[in-house]
Structure formats: C-alpha cells, structure tokens
FIVO-715740 format. One record per residue: residue in three letters; x, y, z of N, C-alpha, C, CB in turn. Coordinates in steps of 0.02 Angstrom, whole numbers, plus 50000, padded with zeros to 5 digits. Each point is the difference from the previous one (the first is absolute). Glycine has a CB too. Layout:
FIVO-715740
ALAXYZXYZXYZXYZ
...
***
This chain:
FIVO-715740
UNK500514993950009499495006749989500405006250009498954994250047
UNK500875009149919500515006949985499975003750069499715002349860
UNK500895001050154500135002950070499405003950024501235001049977
UNK498675004949971499355005150029499494997150007500275008649953
UNK499554986650000499364995850020499864997150061500074997949902
UNK500524998850118500114997750062499985004550056500584992749944
UNK499775013150055499785004050061499425003349999501015001350018
UNK498514999449938499365001150000499564995950021500285005449931
UNK499784986450057499604995550037500255000650069499784992149904
UNK500785008350109500174999250070499495006350041501434994849968
UNK498635012650012499565004350013499424998650007500585005149962
UNK499094992249985499354998350004499764996050047500075001849904
UNK500314992450112499934993850055499995005250064500774988149938
UNK499635016850072500035002150068499375004550002501354999250020
UNK498475004249929499435005250016499324994950010500575011449918
UNK499424982550051499564995050011499964997550066500154997549894
UNK500465002050143500034996550067499775005350050500984991849968
UNK499215014150015499805007350054499355000249990500985008249991
UNK498724992249960499165000549987499774994050041499945005149871
UNK500184989550119499744993950041500145000550075500194993049900
UNK500385011450121500094998450075499615006350026501264993150002
UNK498375011449945499555004850068499365001949966501095006650066
UNK498424991749955499314999849981499815008350002499724986550054
UNK500515016349987499925008650011500105004749926500604998350135
UNK499794996949821500245004249944500705003050001498865002549994
UNK501304999649934500675003149997499845004949958500764990750018
UNK499595017349986500085005049939500734997449961499355011750071
UNK500684991949877500384998649948500725003150051499005001249867
UNK501055002650162500485003550047500324994750039499335010750010
UNK500234987650027499924994250070500524994649959498445001150062
UNK501264996949871500274993549980500785002949976498714992949957
UNK501385011050020500655002249964500525001250060499365006149891
UNK500424996050176500485001350044500124994050038499735011450002
UNK499804983650011500024994550034500354994949967499055003250048
UNK501084996549884500344994749954500615005149968498784991149966
UNK501375014250051500495003949992500204999649903500424997350156
UNK498865002149816500235000849937499505005549973500524987649986
UNK499705014649945499865007949974499275000950006500975000849910
UNK498735003850097499455002550014499615000549927500515005850112
UNK499794994249841499664999749936499934991949969500505013049981
UNK499944980450054499914995549983499404997050027501065000649978
UNK498705001450088499374997250043499435000949941500375004150142
UNK499295001849837499514999549966499954996749950499895007650039
UNK500814990449919500054995649944499734991150015501105009549963
UNK499244990450090499754991950034499315000350031501234996850036
UNK498465009749995499354999150018499504999849945500335005050097
UNK499884999449844499574998649938499904992949968500375011049981
UNK500204986050022500054993849969499444994950042501375002549960
UNK498774997450115499544996450035499365001550000500804998250056
UNK499035009249939499205001749991499814997049939500005011150058
UNK500414988449888499864998849928499784991550010500985010349935
UNK499264986650118499934992349991499475000150068501384994449938
UNK498405010250090499455000150042500214995250060499125002549900
UNK501724999750114500044995050059500025006650065500824987149930
UNK499245019250055499725004750052499515004549986500954999250040
UNK498825003850029499575004949987500155007350037499204990049982
UNK500525014549994500225007550006499565003650043500465000249889
UNK499645003150160499355004250013500405007250026498994988850042
UNK500615015249932500105007450019499835002650058499895001349903
UNK500515001750134499935003750060500395006850000499834988950057
UNK499635015849923500265006449992500485002349935499864998750126
UNK500625002149890500554999949938500354994749992500155010050010
UNK499824984650055500374993449993499664994649963500495002750104
UNK499884993049866499834994049990500124995550034500005003149923
UNK499724991250114500094994550028500004995149955499605003950090
UNK500894989949916500114996249947500044992650053500705010149896
UNK498814985650079499844994850052500144992549966499045008350059
UNK501174986049964500034994549966499224998749989501214995850048
UNK498665000449898499144998250001500154992050026499315008749876
UNK500424989850177499824992250028499444996249945500135004450143
UNK500154989349842499614995649956499404998750046501004994449928
***
C-alpha cells in the first residue's frame, strides 16, 4: 500500500476509535487536538464516514458534534 494512503488509513482508524469511545460526540477541533492531526484532515475523514452512513452529525449552535452510529 502506498505510504500516504497508509497514513490516511491510520488516521481514519484513529478517528473511528475516538468516535466510538465517546457517546457525547466530538467537534472537528476536539478530534484534531486529541489525535494530534491536522484540523484540515479531520473534516475529510468525517465526510467519508458520513457518506458511508457510519456517523451522524448534530448541530449545536455554531458547532457540529460527530457521533458514531450504533448498529
């Protein structure tokens, strides 16, 4: 697997694990800070997960909270 793709896969897995660990939801900034990854990378991963219908998003004021969808 290409190294760039491997790094992105690891980041995606890290985001998934964090989303699964907290039922209160996470903002993009919280995810980026907690995982020490770029604030610009997180929305790309979240958009992919949302497209696959694996997460749900709830707007709270200006913030958006992201949750793992339980099956």
